[in-house]
N, C-alpha and C positions, 0 to 999 in steps of 0.2 A: 537289254531293251527289246521288247517284243515288237516286231515289225509286220504290219499287214500290207498286202499288195492288191491294188485294183488294176487289172490290165484291161484297157478299153479296146475291145474288138467288136463294137456294136455298129460300126458304120457300114454303109453299103457302097462307099467309094464312087460317088457319081462323077467326080472329076477325073477318075481313072478310066472311065468309058469301058468298063468290063462287066460282063454278066455275073462274074464271080467277085465278091468283095475282095479287095486287094490283100487283106490280111490272110486270106486262104489261098492266094495264088502261089504256085510253086516257084520258089527261088532256088535255083540249082537243085531241083528235085525235092525240096522240102517247103511246106507252107511258111510263108513269110513270118507269121506271128510266132511260129515255133522257134525260129532263130532268136526272136526277142525274149521269149520265155526261158529258153535254155540258157541264154546269156545271163539273165537276171538270177537264175537259180545257181549259176556258177559264182555270182558275186555275193549274194546274201542268202541267209537262211530265214525264210519267212514263217511267221506264226500262222498266217492265214493268207490264202490266195483266192481272189474272186475275179473271174473273167466274164466280161459282158459279151454278148453275141447278138447279131441281127436276127430278127424274126425269121423263122423257117430255116435257120442254119445251125440249129442245136446239134443235130446228128453229125454234121461235118466237123464241128468243134470237138465233140466227144471223141470222134475217130482220130482227130489230130493229136489229142493229148493222151491217147490210150497208153503209149509206151513211155511216157515221161516219168522221171523219178519224182517222188513226193506227190504223185497224182492224188493220193488220199487227202492231201491238204487243199486240193483245188475244188472250188465250187463255181458253178456257172449260173448266170442270171441273164434273162432276156433284156436287151437294151430297149431304150425308149425311142421316140421319134427324133430326138436330138441327143447329143453327147451328154448334156447337162442331166437329162432324165435317166440316162444309162448309169451315170455315177450315183444318182440318188437311189436307183434300184439296187445297186451293189451295196450301198451303205446300209441297207435293211438287213443284210446278213449278220447274224449274231456273232459269228466267228471273228469278224473284224473289230467288234467292240472290246475284245480282250487285248487289243494291241495298244502299245504306247504311242506309236506313230503310224501313219498310213502313207504309203507311197502310191501315187497314181501315175501310170505310165501308158503311153500310146503303144498299142500292139505293133504298129507299123514304124517304130523307131528301134530297129534291131541292134544298133551299134552303140548302145549305152555302155559306159565304162565304169569299172570299179572306182577309178579316181573321181569321176563325176559324182557318183552316189556318196562317196565318203565326204566330198566337199559339202554336199547338201546336209548330210547327217551331222557334220561337225558344227553347224550353225543352228540346228533345230532347238537346242536348249535355250538359246537367246531370243528366238523369234517364234511366232505362231505358225509360220509357214516359210519354206525356203524353196525357191524355184531357180532353174538355170536360165541364163539369157546370153544372147550374143549381140554385141553392139552392131547396129545396122551400118552397112557400108555405103549405101546409096542415099542420096538426098531424098527426103520425104516431103511431099506437097499434098495439102488438102485442097480439094476442088469442089465446086458447086455442081448442081445438076447439069449445067451446060458444059462442064469441063474447064471452067475458068478457075485459076488458082486463087484461093482465099487465104492460104497460110503456108509458109515454108517452115517446117519443124527444125529445131536444133537437134541434129542427129546424135550429138554427144550425150544426150539424155534419153535416147530412144533405144530400147532393147527388143530383139525378137525373142520371145519366151518359148522355151522348150518344155518337154517333160523328160525325166520324172519330176513331179512336184511332190514335196513332202510336207505333211502337216501333223500337228499334234491331234490325236484322235478326237478329243472333245471339240476341238476347234473346227474341224471339217464337218462334223455332225451338226454343230450349232449353226455354222455358216449356211449349209445347205437347207437346213430346216427354216431359217429366217428367209432365205431366198424363195423357197417354195411358198411359204406363207404370204409373202409380199408380191408373188408373181413375177419375180425377176429371174432372167435366164442369162447365163454367162458362158462365154466360149471356152474358158478354162476354169479350173478349180480355184486358182488364186483370185479370180474376179469375184467369186462368191465370198471368199474369206475376207477380201478387202472391203466388200460391201457391208459385211457384218461388223466392221470396225477393228479387225485384227491387223497385226503388222506382218508384212511379208517381205522377206529379204531376197534380193536377186544376187546370185553368185555367177561366176563365169561358167558358161556352158561349153559345149564342144562342137566344133565345126563338123565333126564326123557324125554327130548325133542327129542325123537327118530324119525327117518325117517323109516317108515314101507316099507321095500324093499323086504324082504323075508318072507316065511311062519313062520319062527322062530320069526321075529319081530311082526307078526300078533298075534301069541300066547302070546307074552309078553304084547301087547296092551290089550288083553283080561284079562290078569292077573292084569294089572294096573286098568282096569275098575272094576274088582271084588273087588279090594282093595279100591275103592272109590276115586281114584286120580282125576278123571275127575270132581268130584263135588267140587274140591278145586282149582280153577284156580288162 
């Protein structure tokens, strides 16, 4: 099975409150996104790799990947104003179209594991897409503009969705094309796939597969590295 990879590194990290996008910030002396990419390269052999980057950060990305193995397979593409458009830009690369499935992963989730990816791949023959999710632990309430509760959700049926998300190649292309044509924007790839009428399976995610969004997340990533987690993908 030929596997394509889109690594999303096009964000500017406004919630992190840093002048440098968090994917390029040094974590124990190495850019955060390089931990993610190195980990993925240890887990799978990809037919094609496309990395999105924020405008004006092309040279920083190129310098970061300079010494990586398989760098000849890596292509880069400028991201759009939102993640959705960054993925659409990446999907225009012809190299991805030769893949049987495409994996989309956040560059700021460095602790993805082989076990998680294998669980996703094991289900992709049966479904159009497979995504990892964690059951929420807290009670979730919907509120109106004034903060009054309008609905308490049944948390047993609510999952916090992670990446990597895996899709059959024709599915994700068709889904994004339909979304673009109809002016719909989604916060994750599965949203576009669901909108296009395809079936998406949720499998068990990983508590360690954190998305580094805030400085607290960054500190936790340092803690996991100190504990040797990264050495056991």
